[in-house]
NURO-485112 format. One line per field, with one value per residue: residue number from 1; residue in one letter; x, y, z of N, C-alpha, C in turn. Coordinates in pm, whole numbers, always signed. Last residue first. Layout:
# residues N
i	c(NUM:...)
aa	c(A:...)
n_east	c(X:...)
n_north	c(Y:...)
n_up	c(Z:...)
ca_east	c(X:...)
ca_north	c(Y:...)
ca_up	c(Z:...)
c_east	c(X:...)
c_north	c(Y:...)
c_up	c(Z:...)
***
This chain:
# residues 185
i	c(185:184:183:182:181:180:179:178:177:176:175:174:173:172:171:170:169:168:167:166:165:164:163:162:161:160:159:158:157:156:155:154:153:152:151:150:149:148:147:146:145:144:143:142:141:140:139:138:137:136:135:134:133:132:131:130:129:128:127:126:125:124:123:122:121:120:119:118:117:116:115:114:113:112:111:110:109:108:107:106:105:104:103:102:101:100:99:98:97:96:95:94:93:92:91:90:89:88:87:86:85:84:83:82:81:80:79:78:77:76:75:74:73:72:71:70:69:68:67:66:65:64:63:62:61:60:59:58:57:56:55:54:53:52:51:50:49:48:47:46:45:44:43:42:41:40:39:38:37:36:35:34:33:32:31:30:29:28:27:26:25:24:23:22:21:20:19:18:17:16:15:14:13:12:11:10:9:8:7:6:5:4:3:2:1)
aa	c(L:A:P:L:E:F:L:T:I:N:S:L:L:L:G:G:P:R:L:M:R:A:I:N:A:V:A:L:S:Q:E:F:V:S:Y:Y:V:L:I:D:T:A:V:I:L:D:F:R:D:Q:D:A:L:E:L:R:E:V:I:I:N:L:D:R:P:D:L:L:S:A:V:N:P:R:A:R:L:A:R:A:R:V:Q:P:V:T:Q:P:S:A:L:A:P:E:A:V:A:I:R:E:G:F:G:D:W:Y:A:A:L:R:S:T:W:E:L:G:R:E:R:A:L:V:M:P:Y:G:T:G:G:R:A:R:A:V:A:Q:A:L:H:D:N:I:R:P:N:L:D:L:T:T:V:R:L:D:N:L:N:A:L:Q:F:R:L:L:S:D:I:V:A:F:P:Q:I:T:Q:P:P:Y:F:D:Y:G:E:A:K)
n_east	c(+8317:+8462:+8355:+8272:+8104:+8217:+8079:+7988:+8098:+8126:+8085:+8117:+8095:+8044:+8046:+8004:+8321:+8508:+8742:+8991:+8915:+8795:+9002:+9133:+8939:+8917:+9176:+9154:+8941:+9050:+9238:+9049:+8919:+9136:+9072:+8930:+8721:+8827:+8796:+8563:+8534:+8483:+8477:+8390:+8297:+8416:+8734:+8900:+8980:+8916:+9104:+9381:+9489:+9683:+9576:+9714:+9820:+9757:+9544:+9574:+9829:+9874:+9928:+9686:+9567:+9324:+9120:+9047:+9102:+8874:+8727:+8855:+8850:+8564:+8590:+8464:+8327:+8160:+8001:+7931:+7808:+7872:+7865:+8105:+8394:+8537:+8528:+8509:+8278:+8353:+8264:+8130:+8302:+8215:+8035:+8187:+8116:+7967:+7713:+7684:+7790:+7520:+7288:+7302:+7334:+7077:+6909:+6974:+6895:+6614:+6541:+6785:+6886:+6990:+7235:+7309:+7492:+7687:+7860:+8125:+8252:+8559:+8703:+8964:+8978:+9102:+9363:+9493:+9677:+9539:+9506:+9770:+9781:+9572:+9687:+9912:+9793:+9665:+9896:+10012:+9816:+9842:+10115:+10135:+9880:+9748:+9544:+9296:+9216:+9006:+8853:+8664:+8435:+8357:+8281:+8068:+7910:+7714:+7452:+7290:+7284:+7483:+7710:+7746:+7778:+8021:+8191:+8175:+8248:+8523:+8619:+8568:+8701:+9005:+9187:+9373:+9159:+8941:+8869:+8763:+8601:+8646:+8507:+8651:+8567)
n_north	c(+1106:+1320:+1535:+1396:+1431:+1350:+1060:+906:+569:+318:+259:+139:+225:+67:+140:+306:+219:+71:+227:+338:+612:+616:+589:+831:+996:+907:+1010:+1281:+1301:+1223:+1440:+1647:+1565:+1317:+984:+790:+713:+525:+291:+150:+24:+21:-176:-151:-317:-355:-228:-315:-444:-311:-99:-181:+10:+71:+122:+416:+624:+803:+671:+409:+223:-128:-452:-696:-1029:-1180:-1469:-1719:-1907:-1922:-2083:-2318:-2392:-2245:-2136:-2263:-2144:-2117:-1889:-1820:-1596:-1453:-1449:-1517:-1436:-1583:-1850:-1850:-2041:-2298:-2327:-2594:-2738:-2557:-2563:-2433:-2169:-2033:-2017:-1970:-1742:-1659:-1738:-1599:-1335:-1309:-1339:-1118:-917:-962:-927:-730:-800:-701:-862:-1101:-1251:-1132:-1345:-1403:-1625:-1718:-1906:-2051:-2138:-2468:-2611:-2669:-2507:-2281:-2215:-2136:-1909:-1753:-1725:-1573:-1342:-1261:-1200:-1000:-789:-754:-670:-436:-227:-120:-300:-453:-748:-851:-1124:-1239:-1475:-1663:-1873:-1756:-1486:-1234:-1182:-1328:-1285:-1475:-1388:-1143:-1256:-1400:-1185:-1030:-1208:-1230:-983:-962:-1126:-1229:-1296:-1440:-1692:-1571:-1392:-1126:-990:-748:-527:-461:-658)
n_up	c(-6302:-6372:-6224:-5909:-5593:-5285:-5124:-4825:-4769:-4864:-5212:-5531:-5867:-6179:-6534:-6750:-6869:-6601:-6397:-6384:-6371:-6126:-5949:-5983:-5885:-5617:-5537:-5558:-5385:-5130:-5111:-5069:-4844:-4674:-4566:-4448:-4615:-4799:-4648:-4589:-4925:-5244:-5518:-5852:-6149:-6383:-6481:-6790:-7009:-7232:-7219:-7013:-6731:-6489:-6178:-6001:-5730:-5517:-5388:-5382:-5389:-5427:-5500:-5550:-5579:-5721:-5680:-5766:-5575:-5431:-5604:-5609:-5331:-5150:-4825:-4550:-4244:-3938:-3728:-3389:-3147:-2851:-2578:-2468:-2478:-2294:-2394:-2742:-2933:-3134:-3479:-3657:-3940:-4247:-4544:-4849:-5083:-5278:-5223:-4942:-4820:-4610:-4490:-4249:-4318:-4455:-4244:-4099:-4285:-4284:-4023:-3854:-3516:-3212:-3021:-2874:-3031:-3276:-3497:-3721:-3943:-4070:-4335:-4527:-4874:-4991:-5173:-5407:-5496:-5534:-5256:-5202:-5355:-5230:-4980:-5046:-5132:-4894:-4728:-4898:-4872:-4599:-4570:-4733:-4796:-5004:-5235:-5420:-5582:-5838:-5963:-6236:-6406:-6560:-6388:-6236:-6367:-6213:-6113:-5967:-5698:-5629:-5748:-5605:-5342:-5356:-5425:-5194:-4991:-5079:-5015:-4738:-4552:-4445:-4134:-3869:-3676:-3410:-3242:-3237:-3074:-2931:-3023:-3253:-3435)
ca_east	c(+8223:+8510:+8298:+8362:+8088:+8196:+8193:+7947:+8089:+8031:+8158:+8047:+8180:+7992:+8072:+7883:+8195:+8456:+8617:+8999:+9006:+8712:+8911:+9206:+8983:+8800:+9145:+9258:+8921:+8948:+9286:+9150:+8842:+9076:+9143:+9055:+8693:+8824:+8925:+8658:+8484:+8591:+8413:+8491:+8256:+8271:+8643:+8869:+9016:+8850:+8955:+9319:+9420:+9667:+9620:+9595:+9829:+9858:+9558:+9466:+9792:+9834:+9979:+9777:+9598:+9449:+9166:+9002:+9202:+8985:+8675:+8823:+8961:+8631:+8567:+8576:+8324:+8292:+7986:+8019:+7781:+7909:+7744:+7990:+8285:+8550:+8451:+8581:+8329:+8303:+8356:+8110:+8251:+8303:+8035:+8131:+8199:+8117:+7754:+7620:+7869:+7653:+7315:+7284:+7438:+7210:+6913:+7007:+7043:+6694:+6523:+6665:+6915:+6869:+7193:+7215:+7351:+7658:+7742:+8088:+8166:+8471:+8648:+8881:+9009:+9019:+9315:+9373:+9729:+9593:+9403:+9700:+9872:+9570:+9561:+9934:+9871:+9589:+9789:+10075:+9852:+9718:+10061:+10196:+9948:+9885:+9575:+9395:+9212:+9133:+8846:+8798:+8472:+8401:+8381:+8202:+7923:+7828:+7521:+7317:+7201:+7348:+7662:+7738:+7660:+7898:+8175:+8142:+8125:+8435:+8617:+8488:+8572:+8939:+9112:+9353:+9287:+8984:+8926:+8861:+8543:+8726:+8464:+8660:+8687)
ca_north	c(+1000:+1196:+1521:+1462:+1388:+1446:+1127:+999:+706:+339:+311:+121:+247:+119:+64:+236:+300:+58:+177:+200:+572:+644:+478:+714:+1009:+882:+863:+1208:+1351:+1149:+1304:+1650:+1569:+1448:+1090:+830:+790:+664:+331:+178:+35:+88:-160:-125:-280:-328:-303:-207:-501:-434:-76:-173:-104:+111:+29:+336:+514:+850:+820:+459:+336:-2:-346:-605:-925:-1122:-1341:-1604:-1875:-1850:-1952:-2253:-2345:-2354:-2094:-2272:-2179:-2149:-1994:-1826:-1722:-1455:-1382:-1632:-1380:-1445:-1815:-1852:-1910:-2262:-2296:-2472:-2751:-2629:-2535:-2537:-2220:-2029:-2037:-2079:-1846:-1619:-1788:-1747:-1404:-1290:-1430:-1250:-919:-975:-1063:-737:-791:-729:-759:-991:-1304:-1121:-1254:-1382:-1515:-1738:-1800:-2062:-2028:-2357:-2589:-2749:-2636:-2349:-2254:-2252:-2018:-1803:-1786:-1712:-1419:-1297:-1297:-1138:-850:-789:-785:-561:-295:-76:-265:-344:-668:-793:-1026:-1225:-1372:-1549:-1909:-1790:-1624:-1281:-1074:-1366:-1202:-1487:-1502:-1142:-1167:-1458:-1296:-968:-1158:-1349:-1032:-889:-1175:-1126:-1327:-1335:-1640:-1656:-1500:-1173:-1107:-863:-584:-372:-678)
ca_up	c(-6268:-6430:-6361:-5995:-5738:-5377:-5192:-4934:-4728:-4745:-5100:-5400:-5752:-6041:-6404:-6689:-6886:-6740:-6414:-6386:-6480:-6240:-5952:-6018:-6024:-5707:-5536:-5635:-5517:-5190:-5135:-5185:-4961:-4685:-4649:-4388:-4497:-4835:-4710:-4488:-4791:-5149:-5389:-5746:-6011:-6388:-6393:-6679:-6878:-7215:-7214:-7141:-6791:-6625:-6266:-6053:-5819:-5612:-5389:-5465:-5308:-5487:-5424:-5607:-5500:-5774:-5629:-5841:-5683:-5361:-5575:-5735:-5400:-5245:-4975:-4641:-4388:-4012:-3833:-3502:-3231:-2994:-2655:-2492:-2551:-2280:-2270:-2619:-2897:-2999:-3378:-3597:-3801:-4157:-4400:-4777:-4980:-5293:-5353:-5010:-4866:-4672:-4621:-4238:-4242:-4526:-4359:-4037:-4243:-4408:-4080:-3928:-3662:-3293:-3106:-2810:-2999:-3137:-3472:-3583:-3930:-3959:-4278:-4416:-4778:-4983:-5035:-5360:-5453:-5661:-5346:-5137:-5372:-5377:-4989:-5000:-5219:-5006:-4682:-4882:-4999:-4652:-4493:-4774:-4694:-4986:-5091:-5420:-5464:-5810:-5850:-6162:-6300:-6628:-6500:-6178:-6384:-6272:-6191:-6103:-5776:-5565:-5797:-5750:-5381:-5321:-5525:-5327:-4993:-5091:-5166:-4835:-4591:-4515:-4254:-3964:-3749:-3519:-3186:-3331:-3137:-2892:-2911:-3154:-3376)
c_east	c(+8094:+8406:+8348:+8316:+8188:+8197:+8139:+8064:+8031:+8037:+8066:+8134:+8085:+8109:+8040:+7909:+8076:+8337:+8585:+8860:+9014:+8783:+8826:+9107:+9044:+8845:+9038:+9220:+9018:+8928:+9183:+9194:+8937:+9008:+9066:+9128:+8811:+8795:+8927:+8796:+8600:+8525:+8522:+8428:+8392:+8217:+8511:+8766:+8973:+8873:+8885:+9175:+9369:+9608:+9588:+9665:+9703:+9887:+9636:+9480:+9695:+9795:+9946:+9810:+9696:+9481:+9296:+9069:+9163:+9094:+8791:+8772:+8948:+8742:+8642:+8548:+8458:+8258:+8122:+7988:+7867:+7876:+7770:+7875:+8163:+8449:+8440:+8498:+8406:+8367:+8294:+8227:+8241:+8246:+8150:+8142:+8123:+8192:+7896:+7658:+7812:+7735:+7454:+7315:+7427:+7326:+7032:+6996:+7064:+6853:+6619:+6649:+6792:+6905:+7065:+7177:+7257:+7511:+7714:+7964:+8108:+8384:+8562:+8830:+8911:+9052:+9229:+9320:+9608:+9655:+9440:+9593:+9824:+9652:+9537:+9801:+9889:+9661:+9705:+9988:+9920:+9750:+9936:+10154:+9994:+9939:+9717:+9409:+9329:+9124:+8996:+8775:+8619:+8443:+8438:+8312:+8065:+7810:+7658:+7369:+7221:+7251:+7506:+7676:+7641:+7776:+8045:+8111:+8083:+8291:+8525:+8508:+8533:+8814:+9052:+9285:+9264:+9111:+8963:+8939:+8633:+8673:+8538:+8610:+8713)
c_north	c(+1033:+1076:+1380:+1444:+1467:+1399:+1247:+1063:+794:+472:+328:+173:+241:+120:+129:+154:+234:+163:+173:+150:+420:+595:+498:+600:+884:+910:+837:+1046:+1276:+1177:+1205:+1509:+1581:+1462:+1214:+940:+844:+769:+484:+214:+58:+115:-95:-98:-267:-281:-259:-278:-414:-497:-199:-160:-74:-12:+83:+229:+462:+745:+860:+622:+411:+114:-213:-496:-825:-1008:-1303:-1473:-1769:-1811:-1862:-2108:-2272:-2304:-2207:-2246:-2192:-2199:-1998:-1935:-1714:-1588:-1392:-1574:-1488:-1365:-1654:-1801:-1916:-2136:-2261:-2446:-2616:-2664:-2609:-2513:-2350:-2111:-2051:-2120:-1970:-1752:-1752:-1809:-1550:-1361:-1423:-1351:-1055:-998:-1076:-881:-794:-702:-804:-887:-1194:-1156:-1254:-1305:-1506:-1605:-1817:-1917:-2036:-2253:-2463:-2724:-2730:-2485:-2329:-2307:-2148:-1916:-1839:-1792:-1553:-1386:-1352:-1230:-992:-866:-844:-681:-427:-148:-206:-297:-574:-710:-979:-1101:-1365:-1437:-1775:-1826:-1659:-1427:-1113:-1250:-1233:-1413:-1518:-1269:-1161:-1381:-1368:-1083:-1103:-1305:-1147:-943:-1102:-1191:-1211:-1373:-1526:-1607:-1615:-1288:-1168:-981:-711:-429:-585)
c_up	c(-6325:-6390:-6416:-6128:-5813:-5520:-5271:-4990:-4851:-4687:-4988:-5304:-5633:-5933:-6284:-6559:-6830:-6756:-6575:-6419:-6488:-6369:-6082:-6028:-6074:-5855:-5636:-5644:-5602:-5340:-5192:-5217:-5076:-4827:-4659:-4446:-4433:-4723:-4721:-4533:-4695:-5021:-5292:-5625:-5923:-6245:-6403:-6607:-6763:-7076:-7178:-7130:-6935:-6706:-6402:-6136:-5877:-5723:-5502:-5477:-5411:-5377:-5492:-5496:-5557:-5690:-5691:-5810:-5773:-5480:-5520:-5716:-5531:-5308:-5054:-4781:-4434:-4147:-3902:-3604:-3348:-3045:-2799:-2560:-2581:-2370:-2245:-2506:-2761:-2976:-3241:-3486:-3737:-4025:-4339:-4617:-4923:-5189:-5369:-5142:-4937:-4698:-4683:-4377:-4247:-4454:-4438:-4157:-4187:-4380:-4206:-3982:-3737:-3428:-3203:-2903:-2955:-3120:-3327:-3580:-3791:-3951:-4158:-4372:-4651:-4881:-5038:-5234:-5395:-5620:-5471:-5211:-5308:-5403:-5139:-4999:-5178:-5108:-4804:-4831:-4995:-4790:-4544:-4702:-4733:-4870:-5103:-5282:-5464:-5688:-5825:-6067:-6253:-6524:-6561:-6285:-6333:-6280:-6252:-6188:-5925:-5651:-5748:-5796:-5547:-5374:-5492:-5425:-5123:-5083:-5185:-4976:-4723:-4569:-4322:-4089:-3827:-3587:-3287:-3279:-3235:-2959:-2868:-3023:-3262)
***
């Protein structure tokens, strides 16, 4: 988006990437999977809630994947981009990139309604809140990308303590930054 490649409507890809990856590596069964998204931004939560409502009405979730043609990607990353969504979505007609970004190739997909309806968006500020979950409802996996980087070490510690309380024993936290290890983890 920083390069102006956001010529598509507002979207979120991460929950669908997680679902697709879990299915790709046979780490989950679609019939047993549930995905809770946690965000403190009401616009994001509303966007996802509307997507779930449309999915329950039979409409899938549209996604556009942009790729800059001039960047060298590893063969594995290119294969991931080419195969993204195979387990959860159907291909849509390819989008033409605007003339302002001719170096971008776009793929369009639509997550199937049964996949989009798996999402359960929740309003939560991970620094000061957590979901109080019964042991059997705690998460196997929590993905926190581009979130914790904005907080101080103290705030990160509070967030990680809340995350740890929501994780099932042996559950995983994936983050794109290095975090200080806490005894709770």
